[in-house]
C-alpha positions as CSV (number, residue, x, y, z in Angstrom):
1,X,7.4,10.4,11.3
2,X,4.0,8.6,11.5
3,X,4.4,8.2,15.3
4,X,4.4,11.9,15.7
5,X,0.8,12.0,14.4
6,X,-2.0,12.4,17.0
7,X,-3.6,9.2,18.1
8,X,-6.8,8.9,16.0
9,X,-5.0,9.7,12.7
10,X,-2.2,7.3,13.5
11,X,-4.7,4.5,14.4
12,X,-6.7,5.1,11.3
13,X,-3.5,4.8,9.2
14,X,-2.6,1.5,11.0
15,X,-6.2,0.1,10.7
16,X,-6.4,0.9,6.9
17,X,-3.0,-0.8,6.3
18,X,-3.9,-3.8,8.4
19,X,-7.2,-4.3,6.6
20,X,-5.5,-3.9,3.2
21,X,-3.0,-6.6,4.1
22,X,-5.8,-8.8,5.4
23,X,-7.5,-8.4,2.0
24,X,-4.5,-9.8,0.3
25,X,-4.6,-12.9,2.5
26,X,-8.4,-13.5,2.7
27,X,-9.3,-12.4,-0.8
28,X,-12.9,-11.8,-1.9
29,X,-14.4,-12.9,1.4
30,X,-13.9,-9.4,3.0
31,X,-15.2,-7.8,-0.2
32,X,-18.4,-9.9,0.0
33,X,-19.3,-8.9,3.5
34,X,-17.7,-5.6,4.3
35,X,-17.5,-3.6,1.0
36,X,-20.5,-1.3,0.4
37,X,-23.1,-3.1,-1.8
38,X,-26.2,-1.4,-3.2
39,X,-29.5,-1.3,-1.5
40,X,-32.1,-3.8,-2.5
41,X,-32.5,-7.6,-2.5
42,X,-29.3,-9.7,-2.4
43,X,-27.9,-11.0,-5.6
44,X,-26.3,-14.4,-6.1
45,X,-22.9,-14.1,-7.6
46,X,-20.1,-16.5,-8.5
47,X,-17.2,-16.4,-6.0
48,X,-14.1,-18.6,-5.4
49,X,-16.0,-20.8,-3.0
50,X,-19.0,-21.1,-5.3
51,X,-22.3,-19.2,-5.5
52,X,-22.8,-16.6,-2.7
53,X,-25.6,-14.2,-1.8
54,X,-24.3,-10.6,-1.6
55,X,-26.1,-7.4,-0.7
56,X,-26.2,-4.4,1.5
57,X,-25.7,-4.7,5.3
58,X,-25.9,-1.7,7.7
59,X,-22.3,-2.1,9.0
60,X,-21.0,-1.6,5.4
61,X,-21.4,2.2,5.6
62,X,-18.4,2.1,8.0
63,X,-16.4,-1.0,7.0
64,X,-16.1,-0.1,3.3
65,X,-14.0,2.9,4.4
66,X,-11.2,0.6,5.6
67,X,-11.0,-1.4,2.4
68,X,-9.1,-0.5,-0.8
69,X,-9.0,-1.8,-4.4
70,X,-5.3,-1.8,-4.8
71,X,-1.9,-0.5,-3.8
72,X,-2.2,2.8,-5.6
73,X,-5.7,3.3,-4.1
74,X,-4.6,3.0,-0.5
75,X,-1.3,4.8,-1.1
76,X,-2.9,8.0,-2.2
77,X,-5.6,7.9,0.5
78,X,-3.1,7.3,3.2
79,X,-0.8,10.1,1.9
80,X,-3.7,12.4,2.2
81,X,-4.7,11.2,5.6
82,X,-1.1,11.6,6.7
83,X,-0.9,15.2,5.2
84,X,-4.2,16.5,6.5
85,X,-5.4,14.3,9.3
86,X,-2.9,15.4,11.9
87,X,-3.7,19.1,11.4
88,X,-7.4,18.6,11.5
89,X,-7.2,16.3,14.6
90,X,-5.2,18.9,16.5
91,X,-7.8,21.5,15.6
92,X,-10.8,19.5,16.5
93,X,-9.4,17.3,19.3
94,X,-9.3,13.5,19.1
95,X,-13.0,12.8,20.0
96,X,-14.4,15.4,17.6
97,X,-12.0,14.4,14.8
98,X,-13.1,10.8,15.1
99,X,-16.8,11.9,14.9
100,X,-16.0,14.1,11.9
101,X,-14.1,11.4,10.0
102,X,-16.8,8.8,10.4
103,X,-19.6,11.3,9.7
104,X,-17.9,12.1,6.4
105,X,-17.5,8.4,5.6
106,X,-21.1,7.6,6.4
107,X,-22.5,10.5,4.4
108,X,-20.2,9.5,1.5
109,X,-21.6,5.9,1.7
110,X,-25.3,7.2,1.8
111,X,-24.6,9.4,-1.2
112,X,-23.1,6.5,-3.2
113,X,-26.1,4.3,-2.3
114,X,-28.5,7.0,-3.5
115,X,-26.7,7.5,-6.8
116,X,-26.5,3.8,-7.5
117,X,-30.1,3.2,-6.5
118,X,-31.7,6.0,-8.5
119,X,-29.3,6.8,-11.3
120,X,-26.6,4.3,-12.3
121,X,-28.6,1.1,-11.2
122,X,-25.5,-1.1,-11.2
123,X,-24.6,-3.8,-8.7
124,X,-21.0,-3.4,-7.7
125,X,-19.1,-2.8,-4.5
126,X,-17.8,0.6,-3.3
127,X,-14.7,0.6,-1.1
128,X,-12.0,3.0,0.1
129,X,-11.4,5.8,2.6
130,X,-11.8,8.5,-0.1
131,X,-15.1,9.8,1.1
132,X,-13.7,10.5,4.6
133,X,-10.5,11.9,3.0
134,X,-12.4,14.4,0.9
135,X,-14.1,15.5,4.1
136,X,-10.6,16.2,5.6
137,X,-9.7,18.2,2.5
138,X,-12.9,20.2,2.9
139,X,-12.1,20.8,6.6
140,X,-8.6,22.0,5.7
141,X,-9.9,24.3,3.0
142,X,-12.5,25.8,5.4
143,X,-10.3,26.1,8.4
144,X,-7.0,27.0,6.8
145,X,-8.1,28.7,3.5
146,X,-4.9,30.6,2.8
147,X,-2.5,27.8,3.5
148,X,-0.6,26.7,0.3
149,X,-1.1,23.2,-1.0
150,X,0.1,21.5,-4.2
151,X,-1.0,18.6,-6.4
152,X,1.6,15.9,-6.8
153,X,1.3,16.1,-10.6
154,X,1.0,19.9,-10.7
155,X,3.6,21.3,-8.3
156,X,2.1,24.8,-8.3
157,X,1.3,26.3,-4.8
158,X,-2.3,27.4,-4.5
159,X,-4.5,28.5,-1.5
160,X,-6.3,25.6,0.2
161,X,-9.7,27.1,-0.5
162,X,-9.0,27.3,-4.2
163,X,-7.6,23.8,-4.3
164,X,-10.6,22.3,-2.5
165,X,-13.1,24.3,-4.5
166,X,-11.4,23.3,-7.8
167,X,-11.2,19.7,-6.7
168,X,-14.9,19.6,-5.9
169,X,-15.9,21.1,-9.2
170,X,-13.8,18.5,-11.1
171,X,-15.4,15.7,-9.1
172,X,-18.8,17.0,-9.9
173,X,-18.0,17.3,-13.5
174,X,-16.5,13.8,-13.6
175,X,-19.5,12.4,-11.8
176,X,-22.2,14.0,-13.9
177,X,-20.5,13.1,-17.2
178,X,-19.7,9.6,-16.1
179,X,-16.0,10.1,-16.8
180,X,-13.4,7.9,-15.0
181,X,-15.7,4.9,-14.6
182,X,-15.1,2.9,-11.5
183,X,-14.5,6.0,-9.3
184,X,-17.2,6.9,-6.8
185,X,-17.2,10.7,-7.5
186,X,-20.5,11.3,-5.7
187,X,-19.2,9.5,-2.6
188,X,-16.3,12.0,-2.6
189,X,-18.7,14.8,-2.9
190,X,-20.9,13.3,-0.2
191,X,-17.9,13.2,2.2
192,X,-17.4,16.9,1.6
193,X,-21.1,17.6,2.1
194,X,-21.1,15.7,5.4
195,X,-18.0,17.6,6.5
196,X,-19.4,21.0,5.5
197,X,-22.7,20.5,7.4
198,X,-20.9,19.2,10.6
199,X,-18.4,22.2,10.6
200,X,-21.3,24.6,10.1
201,X,-23.1,23.0,12.9
202,X,-20.1,23.2,15.2
203,X,-19.7,26.9,14.2
204,X,-23.3,27.5,15.2
205,X,-24.5,28.5,11.7
206,X,-27.4,26.0,11.5
207,X,-30.8,26.4,13.2
208,X,-29.9,23.5,15.5
209,X,-27.2,24.9,17.8
210,X,-24.4,22.9,19.4
211,X,-23.9,23.2,23.2
212,X,-20.7,25.1,22.6
213,X,-18.9,26.4,19.6
214,X,-15.7,24.5,18.7
215,X,-14.5,26.3,15.7
216,X,-13.7,29.8,14.6
């Protein structure tokens, strides 16, 4: 049951659902101000209330992660948060889990901003918790590498490390080839990168050492 989840995971689930419902009521207004828009000067776009000036704002590197583009989008993200969030939160503790989740979301946002700015050059919003969710997948694969996981559409058990590695390779391939347009593959990879660096820092494997080691 959701209420058996530890507090941060439970509250993240609730917050994502509430914001999604609010999106259905408010419409494009949330998208204009709280989705992740590219760096650079604002652009004037047509909206329901007329012409509006839209562009990047610093808070968007967090707020975008609570917004979703449709029911399927939020459904799969929340299923993954439900499946992996509780385990990772119990391993890290509530405070460090919250830090980890938002670091992954922020690094995912920065990765997406870089890709759009220097490679794709489009002007479109990015939204969704996927970057943070991919960070959770990475953490599960690193901390519980031999636990068995299955894809919904491929019900074959496989070790978590293989699942996560394979998923990352697929995301990289899709991102480089431009396949599956409209999906922020490099944001997903950015979330994994942010998670990897933070876990390695907590393990004491980086030149800058933490005050205490938290992870095996």
